N, C-alpha and C positions, 0 to 999 in steps of 0.2 A: 439639598446636598446631593452630590452625584455619588451613587452607590454602585455603579455598574462594574462588572468584572470584565476581563478581556473576553472576546467572543470565542466560541468553540470552533469556529470555521477552520477545518483542517488545512485549507489552502494557505493559511498564515504560518503553518508549521514548517520549519526547515530541519534538515538532518545533517549531522556531522558523523562521518565514520572515523572512529578513533583508532590509533595504533594498537590498542589492546583488544581490538575486535568488537567492541561495543559500539552501538549507534546512539547518539544523544539527539533528542528532539529539542529544538530551541526556537526562539523568536527574537527579532530585533525591532527596535523602535527608535526613530530619530535619524540623524545624519551620520553615516559611517565614518566621516572625517572628524567627528566630535569625539572627545575623550570617552572611552567605554566605561560603563558601570555594569557589573554582573550581579543579578539578583538571584540568590540561591534559596530555594524553597525548603520548608521544614519537612519533618517526618510525615510520609504518606500524602504530601501535597504535590500538586502539579503546577506548571507554569501559569495556569489560569487562576491560581489562588491569589495573585498580587492584585491589590485594588488598582483599577485603571487610573484612578486619580493620582496615585503615587507614581506610576509609570509616566503619565502625562506631565506631572509636575517636574520630574527629573529631565524629561525631554525639553520642556520649556526653559530649563536652566542651561541648555546647551550640552546635554549628555546623550551619548548613544547607549540606549538601554538594551541589555541582553538578558532574557529570561530563559530558563531551561527546565526540563524534566530531569531530575536526578535519575541515575540508573535504578531499575526496579520500580519505576513509577511512570504514569502517563503514557506517552508514546515513545519513550526511550527503551533500550534493550532490557529484557528481564533475564535474570540469571537462572541457570537450571537447577541449582541445588535446593533440596527440601529444607525449609527453615527448621531450626531446632524447636522443641516444645518449650513453652514459656517457663516451666519449672526448671529446665536446664539453665536458662538465663539467670533465674533468681539464685541458683546455686553456683553461678559462674562456671558452669560446665559447657563451655563454648566449643563447638567442633573446630578442629584445627583447619586452617586454610580458608576460613571465611574472610570475605573482604572487609576492609576497615574504613573509617572516616578518611584516612590518608589516601586510600584508593579513590574515593569519591572526589577528593580534592584534586587528584591527578586527572580525573575526568574533566574537571573545570579548566585546568591548565591546558589540557589537550584541545578543549573547545576554543580557548583563546588562540592557540596555535592555528587551528583550522580557520579562524576569522582573521588571522594575520595581525592580531593585537599584541604588540610587544609588552604593553603595560595596561592595567585596568584598575579602576576602583572596584572593590569587592564588598558586597553587602549580603548578609544572610540572616534568616530568622530561624530560631530554635535549632533543630538539627542542621539547617542551612547555615546558621551562625557558627556551628562547630566546623563545618566544611570550609567556610570562609576563613576562619582562624587558621585552619591547616594550610589553606592555599597561601596565606601570608607568611606562615612559618616555613613551608616547603619551597616556595619560590619567591623569596623576599624581593628580588630584583624586578619581579613582574607586577607587584602590587603597589599602587599609588596611595591608596588609603583603604582601611578596613572599617566596616560598620557591622557590629555584632548585636542583633536584636533578640531580646529574651532568650539568651542561650547560656551555656555553662562550660565548665572545663573538663568534665568527666570525673572529677573528684567526688566520691560518693558522700562526702561530708557536706556538700553544698548543692544547691539547685535541685533538690529532690521534690517530686510531686507531693501535693497534699495527700493525706491518707484517703480523703474522700475521692480524689482523682484516681489513686492506685486501685481502690475498690472498683470503681467504674471500669477501669481498663482490664482488670483481671476477670470481671464478670461479663464483659462485653461478648456478645455472640455475633457472628458475621451476618450481614444482610445479603439476600440473594435477589432482591428486586429493588427498583429505584425508590418507590414510596417508603418502603421499610428503611432503606439506607438514609433517606432524607430525614425520617423521624428520629432515627438513632443519632444522626449528626446534630440535629437541632437540640436533642436532649444533652449531648455532650457539650455543645457550645453554650447552652444556657448556664452550664457549670463553669467552664474555663474561659468562655468569651464574655462579651458584654451585651446582654439582652436588652439593655436600656437604649441602645442606639436605634433611632427610628428606622423601621423597615428592615432591620437586620435579619429577622427570621426568614423573610422572603429571600434575602440575599444568600443565607445559608443553604436554602433549598435549591436556589439557582446554582450555587457553587457545586453542590453534589450532582446536579443534573449535567453540568458542564464536564465534571470529572468522569461521569459514567459514559459520556459520549466518546471519551478518548481512550478508554481501556475497558477491561472486563472485571467483574467482581473477583473472579478466581485469580487473575493476574495481580490485581492490586492488593488482595489480601496476602498472598504469598510475598509480594514485593515489600509490603509494609513490615511483615515479620522479619524479612532479611535485613531491612534497614534498621529495625530495632536491634537485631543481633549485631550489626556493625557498630552501633553506638556502645553497646555493652562490651563487645570484644575490644574496642579501642581503649577502654579503661581511662585512667587519669592522664590527661594531656597537658597538665600544668607546666611541666618541664619544657615541652615543645613551645608553649606560648611565650616563654621567656625569650625565645629567639626572634619574635616578631619585631620588626623595625618600622613598619608602616605606621603613620599617624592613625590612631585607633579611637573610635567612638563606640562606647558601649551603652545601649539603651535597654531599659527594663521597666516594666510596670510594677507598681507597689502592690497590685492585687493579682499576682500571677499564681494560679493554683496548679500549674503543670511544671513550670520551671521556677522554683522559689527564687525571689530576688537575690538571695545569697549567691546564686550562680552568676549573675551579672557582676556582683561585687567582686567575686573571686576572679572572674575574667579580667576585670579592670586592674586588679592587683597584680595579676600575672604578667601583664603586658606593659612594658616600660612606657611611661608618659600617657597612658590611655586616659581618656575623659569618660567619666560615668555620669549619665543623666537618668534619674528616676522619674518616670512620667506618672504623676498622681492619677489614680483611677484606671490606668491602663491594665488590661488583663492580657491573656494569651491570644490576642486577636489583632490583626491589621485590617482596618476598614477605612472608608472615605472620611469618617468623622475624626479619626485620629491622624489622618494623613497630613493636614496642615501643620500640626505640632511636630510630626516626624520630619517634614521637609524643612521646617525652621531650624532643626538641628543638623540634618544630614547635608543640606546644601552648603552652609558656611564651612562645614568640616571638609567637604570635597573641594571647595574653592581654595581653602587654605593649603590643602595638600597639593593642589595643582600648582600653586605658586612655588 
């Protein structure tokens, strides 16, 4: 089975200068005349985190695939403000003026403008699912279909991490060299990911090496904390999700230790006509092994929306 990730080759990266002064790094795959689908990565993840098999599968179905580094990650712009301490987030003491999920959604809409794409299919995983939901709510006329993968609504009653995951996140210490970062990522992914996928630990190490080639530990650590702050500061977005008109597919694994499956259920309830599919055995990880099952659900959803 093909486990490869997109290459780190910086020559593949393109850049969009947005009206808000930020620069987004992005890549495109397939033919620009085909219907676009934007893939929005999760918390702390870069555009190299998508399984190449998923990108190739979407291109083979006649889609123009756009991947991006969200603000504060990868080779996109980093914001200057110092992120608040974790205890402030736990007590909901968020500094005023911090950017929100809605601002990250506006970045995606501005990227579509930059590419001259009037409409697109939008797919996001985890925090990227939150951003994708907001894109569909904020710019309904631009979104052909929405796919939200192991994400949630921001309501604190649903989609919460397992206690074992919270403990790992709170006691996590930053890594300042690559081997240390790889070891820490493998430890985390053994817990939230699926270590039973053949060859996956080597893939996790490769993923971290790719990520480190595209940014510095100092930048990514601060960016990660600011992205966490944006999620917390955005609060419960359920009311916003009621406004989504795009055909919506919600995908969630039944063994997700970072976004409890109740988050996917709440997302599907909040969006009129949304279809919810629970993938048995899927955890908080996209890989080449789960890709065929994802494509079997995503491709017909996108095709139906095209019609």
